[in-house]
C-alpha positions as a printed NumPy array, in Angstrom:
array([[ 16.601, -16.612,  42.55 ],
       [ 16.516, -18.541,  39.303],
       [ 15.688, -17.013,  35.675],
       [ 12.185, -17.802,  34.874],
       [ 13.212, -17.324,  31.144],
       [ 16.051, -19.507,  31.259],
       [ 15.788, -22.872,  29.281],
       [ 16.817, -26.393,  30.08 ],
       [ 19.613, -27.063,  27.419],
       [ 19.73 , -30.629,  28.065],
       [ 15.901, -31.16 ,  27.758],
       [ 15.996, -29.009,  24.543],
       [ 18.626, -30.356,  22.391],
       [ 17.23 , -33.925,  21.678],
       [ 13.956, -32.426,  20.971],
       [ 15.551, -30.035,  18.545],
       [ 17.495, -32.849,  16.941],
       [ 14.14 , -35.045,  16.61 ],
       [ 12.305, -32.052,  15.144],
       [ 14.423, -30.093,  12.823],
       [ 16.212, -31.894,   9.813],
       [ 19.971, -31.184,  10.167],
       [ 19.874, -29.83 ,  13.879],
       [ 22.645, -31.265,  15.812],
       [ 24.952, -30.425,  18.814],
       [ 23.272, -27.795,  20.871],
       [ 26.363, -25.871,  22.532],
       [ 24.879, -22.559,  23.901],
       [ 21.627, -20.702,  24.597],
       [ 22.144, -16.876,  24.799],
       [ 18.968, -14.702,  25.489],
       [ 18.577, -11.664,  23.573],
       [ 18.112,  -8.375,  25.716],
       [ 15.895,  -6.793,  23.433],
       [ 11.969,  -7.317,  23.267],
       [  9.37 ,  -7.161,  26.144],
       [  6.993,  -9.228,  24.993],
       [  8.365, -12.987,  23.735],
       [ 11.657, -13.941,  25.223],
       [ 14.064, -14.505,  22.182],
       [ 17.184, -16.741,  22.261],
       [ 20.314, -17.47 ,  19.983],
       [ 21.004, -21.13 ,  19.699],
       [ 24.453, -22.084,  18.776],
       [ 24.721, -25.739,  17.556],
       [ 27.378, -27.674,  15.564],
       [ 24.953, -27.346,  12.62 ],
       [ 24.755, -23.63 ,  12.845],
       [ 22.958, -20.819,  14.313],
       [ 19.268, -20.443,  15.046],
       [ 16.829, -18.212,  16.595],
       [ 14.118, -19.658,  19.109],
       [ 11.258, -17.379,  20.276],
       [  8.754, -18.588,  22.906],
       [  6.001, -17.252,  25.051],
       [  6.982, -16.118,  28.628],
       [  6.677, -17.985,  31.669],
       [  3.755, -17.243,  34.253],
       [  0.005, -16.113,  34.152],
       [ -0.49 , -14.416,  30.583],
       [ -3.252, -12.03 ,  29.353],
       [ -5.787, -13.76 ,  26.971],
       [ -4.78 , -13.571,  23.727],
       [ -1.39 , -12.154,  24.1  ],
       [  1.98 , -13.651,  23.165],
       [  0.962, -15.858,  20.185],
       [  3.824, -17.204,  18.763],
       [  2.374, -19.688,  16.831],
       [  0.471, -16.718,  15.024],
       [  3.993, -15.495,  14.397],
       [  5.16 , -18.669,  12.942],
       [  1.949, -19.129,  10.751],
       [  2.273, -15.623,   9.268],
       [  6.232, -15.445,   8.369],
       [  5.68 , -19.152,   6.934],
       [  2.923, -17.992,   4.606],
       [  5.15 , -14.798,   3.659],
       [  7.961, -16.901,   2.517],
       [  8.41 , -16.554,  -1.253],
       [  6.769, -13.13 ,  -1.428],
       [  8.117,  -9.83 ,  -1.48 ],
       [  8.181,  -9.41 ,   1.969],
       [ 11.569, -10.931,   3.522],
       [ 10.957, -13.21 ,   6.63 ],
       [ 13.352, -15.782,   8.153],
       [ 13.081, -19.302,   7.136],
       [ 10.6  , -20.922,   9.815],
       [ 11.883, -24.493,  11.107],
       [  9.614, -25.618,  13.772],
       [  6.87 , -24.965,  15.934],
       [  6.337, -26.775,  19.39 ],
       [  2.978, -26.504,  20.801],
       [  2.075, -29.644,  22.707],
       [  4.974, -31.591,  24.297],
       [  7.032, -28.528,  24.589],
       [ 10.194, -29.484,  26.386],
       [ 10.539, -26.244,  27.985],
       [  6.987, -26.447,  29.143],
       [  5.664, -23.315,  26.888],
       [  4.86 , -22.588,  23.021],
       [  7.892, -21.83 ,  20.897],
       [  9.034, -21.952,  17.344],
       [ 12.718, -21.907,  15.626],
       [ 13.669, -20.306,  12.623],
       [ 17.153, -19.219,  10.64 ],
       [ 19.382, -17.351,  12.306],
       [ 20.073, -13.861,   9.624],
       [ 23.643, -12.266,   9.908],
       [ 22.486,  -8.581,   9.254],
       [ 22.354,  -5.053,  10.729],
       [ 19.411,  -4.082,  13.35 ],
       [ 19.51 ,  -0.442,  13.536],
       [ 18.357,   0.421,  17.341],
       [ 18.597,   4.466,  16.826],
       [ 16.358,   5.772,  14.412],
       [ 18.747,   8.701,  13.893],
       [ 20.954,   6.053,  12.408],
       [ 24.448,   7.478,  14.155],
       [ 26.357,   4.105,  12.889],
       [ 25.469,   4.842,   9.435],
       [ 28.023,   6.964,   7.218],
       [ 26.543,   9.203,   4.84 ],
       [ 23.061,  10.915,   4.403],
       [ 22.549,   8.899,   1.093],
       [ 22.79 ,   5.518,   2.638],
       [ 20.433,   6.725,   5.811],
       [ 17.854,   8.131,   3.122],
       [ 18.167,   4.554,   1.205],
       [ 17.58 ,   2.659,   4.587],
       [ 14.252,   4.697,   5.323],
       [ 12.994,   4.126,   1.612],
       [ 13.888,   0.339,   1.853],
       [ 12.014,   0.627,   5.054],
       [  9.021,   2.142,   3.336],
       [  9.055,   0.1  ,   0.084],
       [  8.82 ,  -3.108,   2.45 ],
       [  5.808,  -1.629,   4.169],
       [  4.066,  -0.906,   0.91 ],
       [  4.932,  -4.437,  -0.203],
       [  3.466,  -6.038,   3.051],
       [  0.095,  -4.29 ,   2.28 ],
       [  0.114,  -5.217,  -1.215],
       [  0.122,  -9.089,  -0.324],
       [ -3.074, -11.105,  -1.731],
       [ -3.956, -12.418,   1.826],
       [ -5.997, -14.958,   0.174],
       [ -3.24 , -15.938,  -1.836],
       [ -0.952, -16.81 ,   1.007],
       [ -3.334, -18.665,   2.921],
       [ -4.246, -16.086,   5.397],
       [ -8.075, -15.054,   4.151],
       [ -8.915, -15.977,   8.026],
       [ -6.354, -14.089,   9.665],
       [ -8.673, -11.117,  10.862],
       [-12.245, -10.675,  11.667],
       [-14.787,  -9.13 ,   9.597],
       [-15.749,  -5.59 ,  10.313],
       [-14.145,  -2.134,  11.513],
       [-10.506,  -2.69 ,  11.98 ],
       [-10.324,   0.094,  14.505],
       [-13.535,  -0.55 ,  16.297],
       [-12.084,  -4.204,  17.012],
       [ -8.534,  -2.804,  17.978],
       [-10.058,  -0.365,  20.16 ],
       [-12.148,  -2.8  ,  22.09 ],
       [ -9.333,  -5.528,  22.202],
       [ -6.749,  -3.017,  23.381],
       [ -8.868,  -1.213,  25.927],
       [ -9.808,  -4.557,  27.614],
       [ -6.157,  -5.391,  27.701],
       [ -5.424,  -2.071,  29.358],
       [ -8.09 ,  -2.437,  31.884],
       [ -6.954,  -6.072,  32.57 ],
       [ -3.376,  -4.79 ,  33.296],
       [ -4.141,  -1.373,  34.777],
       [ -2.12 ,  -0.455,  37.972],
       [ -3.77 ,   3.115,  38.589],
       [ -6.042,   5.696,  36.999],
       [ -4.269,   7.579,  34.002],
       [ -6.576,  10.645,  33.127],
       [ -5.175,  11.187,  29.98 ],
       [ -5.478,   7.456,  28.972],
       [ -9.303,   7.442,  29.804],
       [ -9.88 ,  10.593,  27.735],
       [ -7.926,   9.274,  24.944],
       [-10.02 ,   6.2  ,  25.138],
       [-13.264,   8.3  ,  25.206],
       [-12.194,  10.479,  22.178],
       [-11.293,   7.519,  20.099],
       [-14.757,   5.862,  20.661],
       [-16.681,   8.971,  19.867],
       [-14.262,  10.276,  16.671],
       [-14.238,   6.515,  15.057],
       [-14.312,   7.134,  11.458],
       [-16.583,   5.037,   9.044],
       [-15.152,   1.849,   7.811],
       [-13.527,   2.221,   4.603],
       [-13.455,  -1.364,   3.547],
       [ -9.604,  -1.089,   3.195],
       [ -8.146,  -4.216,   4.152],
       [ -4.616,  -5.857,   3.852],
       [ -2.083,  -7.94 ,   5.898],
       [ -0.735,  -5.641,   8.612],
       [  2.372,  -6.035,  10.84 ],
       [  1.167,  -4.202,  13.723],
       [  4.467,  -3.177,  15.39 ],
       [  6.124,  -1.837,  12.208],
       [  9.406,  -0.194,  13.072],
       [ 13.042,   0.206,  12.028],
       [ 14.515,  -1.89 ,  14.814],
       [ 11.925,  -4.777,  13.971],
       [ 13.852,  -5.283,  10.754],
       [ 17.421,  -6.895,   9.756],
       [ 19.193,  -5.162,   6.968],
       [ 21.988,  -6.706,   5.031],
       [ 25.386,  -6.139,   6.385],
       [ 26.892,  -3.931,   3.345],
       [ 23.757,  -2.427,   1.874],
       [ 20.458,  -0.683,   2.556],
       [ 18.256,  -3.905,   1.951],
       [ 15.984,  -5.404,   3.991],
       [ 16.608,  -9.057,   4.854],
       [ 13.815,  -9.79 ,   7.145],
       [ 10.928,  -8.347,   8.994],
       [ 10.705,  -9.664,  12.725],
       [  8.177,  -9.729,  15.577],
       [  4.751, -10.59 ,  13.767],
       [  2.95 , -11.266,  17.169],
       [  0.581,  -8.269,  16.504],
       [ -0.064,  -8.905,  12.878],
       [ -3.78 ,  -9.658,  11.534],
       [ -5.564,  -8.794,   8.313],
       [ -6.82 ,  -5.257,   9.184],
       [ -6.494,  -1.585,   8.046],
       [ -3.118,  -0.609,   6.088],
       [ -3.126,   2.924,   7.693],
       [ -2.764,   1.703,  11.114],
       [  0.974,   0.534,  10.342],
       [  2.042,   3.705,   8.526],
       [  0.606,   5.694,  11.394],
       [  2.086,   3.574,  13.933],
       [  5.709,   4.002,  12.339],
       [  5.2  ,   7.642,  11.94 ],
       [  4.888,   8.17 ,  15.748],
       [  8.66 ,   7.817,  15.751],
       [  8.692,  11.223,  14.241],
       [  6.987,  12.602,  17.195],
       [  8.302,  10.729,  19.942],
       [ 11.416,  12.499,  21.771],
       [ 14.853,  11.177,  20.949],
       [ 16.327,  12.017,  24.076],
       [ 14.389,   9.146,  25.985],
       [ 13.572,   5.645,  26.204],
       [ 11.358,   6.031,  23.005],
       [ 14.203,   6.66 ,  20.706],
       [ 12.126,   8.868,  18.542],
       [ 13.038,  11.232,  15.904],
       [ 11.646,  14.323,  17.792],
       [ 14.307,  16.999,  18.581],
       [ 16.802,  16.208,  16.085],
       [ 17.727,  17.721,  12.719],
       [ 16.135,  15.013,  10.444],
       [ 17.116,  17.204,   7.429],
       [ 20.593,  17.464,   8.115],
       [ 21.269,  13.516,   8.46 ],
       [ 19.481,  12.808,   5.421],
       [ 16.099,  11.334,   6.815],
       [ 12.864,  11.93 ,   5.466],
       [ 10.288,  14.403,   7.148],
       [  6.912,  12.383,   8.13 ],
       [  5.141,  14.206,   5.192],
       [  7.518,  12.911,   2.768],
       [  7.645,   9.326,   4.139],
       [  3.886,   9.115,   4.111],
       [  3.846,  10.728,   0.468],
       [  6.55 ,   7.905,  -0.582],
       [  4.093,   5.196,   0.814],
       [  1.196,   6.766,  -1.04 ],
       [  3.072,   6.911,  -4.527],
       [  3.988,   3.157,  -3.908],
       [  0.508,   2.174,  -3.208],
       [ -1.219,   4.438,  -5.664],
       [ -2.937,   6.55 ,  -3.026],
       [ -3.369,  10.224,  -3.14 ],
       [ -3.071,  10.911,   0.571],
       [ -4.234,   9.623,   4.116],
       [ -7.112,  11.434,   5.489],
       [ -8.401,  11.011,   9.214],
       [ -4.594,  11.245,  10.076],
       [ -4.99 ,  12.443,  13.729],
       [ -7.042,   9.853,  14.442],
       [ -4.89 ,   7.231,  13.493],
       [ -1.994,   8.661,  15.141],
       [ -4.036,   8.997,  18.288],
       [ -5.139,   5.411,  18.072],
       [ -1.22 ,   4.267,  17.461],
       [ -0.294,   6.2  ,  20.661],
       [ -3.065,   4.637,  22.46 ],
       [ -2.253,   1.023,  21.339],
       [  1.273,   1.261,  22.087],
       [  0.431,   2.726,  25.622],
       [ -1.737,  -0.115,  26.111],
       [  1.162,  -2.505,  25.133],
       [  3.592,  -0.715,  27.497],
       [  1.106,  -1.045,  30.602],
       [  0.951,  -4.91 ,  29.865],
       [  4.675,  -4.874,  29.847],
       [  4.753,  -3.184,  33.103],
       [  2.347,  -5.227,  34.541],
       [  4.292,  -8.392,  33.923],
       [  7.15 ,  -6.754,  35.314],
       [  5.306,  -6.356,  38.713],
       [  4.162,  -9.981,  38.519],
       [  7.661, -11.17 ,  38.151],
       [  7.436, -12.889,  34.372],
       [  8.686, -10.041,  32.124],
       [ 11.266, -10.803,  29.623],
       [ 13.587,  -8.115,  30.726],
       [ 12.301,  -7.055,  34.057],
       [ 14.83 ,  -4.071,  35.   ],
       [ 13.543,  -2.344,  31.426],
       [  9.989,  -3.461,  31.772],
       [  9.699,  -1.424,  35.221],
       [ 10.226,   1.82 ,  33.304],
       [  7.069,   1.175,  31.018],
       [  4.789,   2.34 ,  33.772],
       [  6.202,   6.102,  32.962],
       [  6.003,   5.38 ,  29.362],
       [  1.94 ,   4.819,  29.347],
       [  1.759,   8.272,  30.925],
       [  3.812,  10.127,  28.323],
       [  2.304,   8.254,  25.454],
       [ -1.253,   9.178,  26.264],
       [ -0.167,  12.767,  27.08 ],
       [  1.418,  13.096,  23.694],
       [ -1.937,  11.74 ,  22.21 ],
       [ -3.894,  14.209,  24.272],
       [ -1.879,  17.024,  22.935],
       [ -2.054,  15.649,  19.224],
       [ -5.842,  15.748,  19.927],
       [ -6.071,  19.199,  21.457],
       [ -4.119,  20.653,  18.395],
       [ -6.667,  19.792,  16.211],
       [ -9.552,  20.833,  18.094]])
């Protein structure tokens, strides 16, 4: 059975040479194992190394897998305080692989897949890595959206209302069975929706440690990756989404920080991390924290359901891993239900 994610090197090579200045001699294409949404590939050529990110093949949910959106936001952020790879080409019509893709520079750095940072020596560097991640998030939320040409990047109105409607729709479209905790979570979020405080910024949508590339020899962020879910929205969505990691179990596929001695490793507590973010942005604190966390659990669960459905349909980027996402939906919605129950 052929791999639906495989790329036709013979068709791709002349196209890239014609559309990317200096590109020559495509020698190898290797698909990265990570990532469940848009398959991503390392291109090795005589002219250097590049990264290609494409829509997955097959029938896709409406408004999902917007690689053109990723390309646009990273191109717009070039030259700001938010580090991103250099964008080289977006292929839409006439794509030689039959689906939309973009190509960007390859950056040689470190990606930390385990948030406990066992590969890092010393608590000082671990603390510095988390602080750099925090500073980059604050810098993102300080970007002048209009100045970088992204004033039309999101819709007006209550961000969380829009997002709840969108992800509820996506969840229902990919639903494979009834999950009581998920249904109750959606109902609670609808009932406890906070009043719109008109805060707006560029939000990443999937801001976490393994979506950052760090310099090989220092705790400095070289690039923020995976902008598919980015939009103009509420900055507290990003900080709450990231802080889920403090609550997810480490001994699981989620690789969270729950159940480990964070202090002994030099890692910040959730409270300290949020406080550092607030200091950087001139905030006195974040209200409605339970809502923002519960919403983050809901949205991640909806995303996981979509991945699981694609696995069943046979067009997931990493099919074996994607099949485990069905159980992840149940766990995430259960975590959110427990969080809500503790507040009541």
